[in-house]
C-alpha positions as CSV (number, residue, x, y, z in Angstrom):
1,X,-4.8,4.2,1.8
2,X,-3.2,5.5,-1.5
3,X,-3.2,3.9,-4.6
4,X,0.9,3.1,-4.1
5,X,0.1,1.5,-1.0
6,X,-2.0,-0.7,-2.7
7,X,0.7,-1.7,-5.4
8,X,2.7,-2.6,-2.6
9,X,0.7,-4.4,-0.6
10,X,0.0,-6.5,-3.9
11,X,3.6,-7.0,-4.8
12,X,4.1,-8.5,-0.9
13,X,1.5,-10.8,-2.3
14,X,2.5,-11.8,-5.4
15,X,6.0,-12.6,-3.2
16,X,4.1,-15.5,-1.5
17,X,2.3,-16.3,-4.5
18,X,5.6,-17.1,-5.8
19,X,7.1,-18.9,-2.2
20,X,3.5,-21.2,-2.3
21,X,4.1,-22.2,-5.5
22,X,7.7,-23.5,-5.1
23,X,6.5,-25.0,-1.7
24,X,3.9,-27.0,-4.3
25,X,5.8,-27.8,-6.6
26,X,8.6,-29.1,-5.1
27,X,5.9,-30.7,-2.6
28,X,4.6,-33.0,-5.7
29,X,8.1,-33.2,-7.3
30,X,8.6,-36.8,-8.6
31,X,4.8,-38.3,-7.3
32,X,1.9,-39.8,-8.9
33,X,-0.3,-36.5,-8.6
34,X,2.4,-34.1,-10.1
35,X,1.3,-34.6,-13.4
36,X,-2.1,-33.3,-12.8
37,X,-0.8,-30.6,-10.8
38,X,0.9,-29.1,-13.7
39,X,-1.8,-30.2,-15.7
40,X,-4.9,-28.2,-13.8
41,X,-3.7,-27.1,-10.2
42,X,-0.6,-25.2,-10.9
43,X,-3.2,-23.0,-13.3
44,X,-4.1,-20.8,-10.4
45,X,-1.0,-19.9,-9.3
46,X,0.1,-19.2,-13.0
47,X,-3.1,-17.0,-13.3
48,X,-2.2,-15.3,-10.0
49,X,1.2,-14.0,-11.4
50,X,0.6,-13.6,-14.5
51,X,2.4,-16.8,-16.6
52,X,-0.7,-18.2,-17.6
53,X,-3.0,-17.7,-20.7
54,X,-2.0,-13.5,-21.1
55,X,-5.8,-12.5,-21.5
56,X,-6.2,-13.6,-17.9
57,X,-6.2,-11.1,-15.6
58,X,-3.7,-11.2,-12.9
59,X,-2.0,-9.4,-9.8
60,X,-0.1,-7.2,-12.6
61,X,-2.8,-6.4,-14.3
62,X,-4.2,-4.9,-10.9
63,X,-0.7,-3.3,-10.4
64,X,-1.5,-1.7,-13.6
65,X,-5.0,-0.3,-12.9
66,X,-3.8,1.1,-9.9
67,X,-0.7,3.1,-11.4
68,X,-3.0,4.3,-14.1
69,X,-5.5,5.3,-11.6
70,X,-6.2,8.7,-10.0
71,X,-5.3,8.1,-6.3
72,X,-9.6,8.1,-4.6
73,X,-10.4,10.1,-1.0
74,X,-9.4,7.8,1.2
75,X,-12.1,6.0,2.7
76,X,-12.3,4.3,6.7
77,X,-15.0,3.6,9.0
78,X,-18.8,4.1,8.5
79,X,-17.8,5.7,5.5
80,X,-17.3,2.1,4.0
81,X,-20.4,0.6,4.8
82,X,-22.7,3.8,3.0
83,X,-20.5,3.9,0.1
C-alpha cells in the first residue's frame, strides 16, 4: 500500500467520523445528556478530526506524516508477520 493510498483511506475515515459525530449531535440535541456529551463525549470526535486541542494528534497529523514520508516497500503476506 502506498502512502497516497493510506492518505485516501484516512480521508475517507474522516468523512465517516464527521457523519457519525453529526448523527450523535442530532441524537443528543435538546436532551438532558447533551451538556455531558458536549463536555466529555464529543472530545473523542474532536480529537480525531483535529477540532480539539491543537497539540493533540489527529487524523490530519497522520496524513501530514504520510505525505512527508517516502513510500516504504510494499509488505504483504508472511513478510508482515516476520517484520
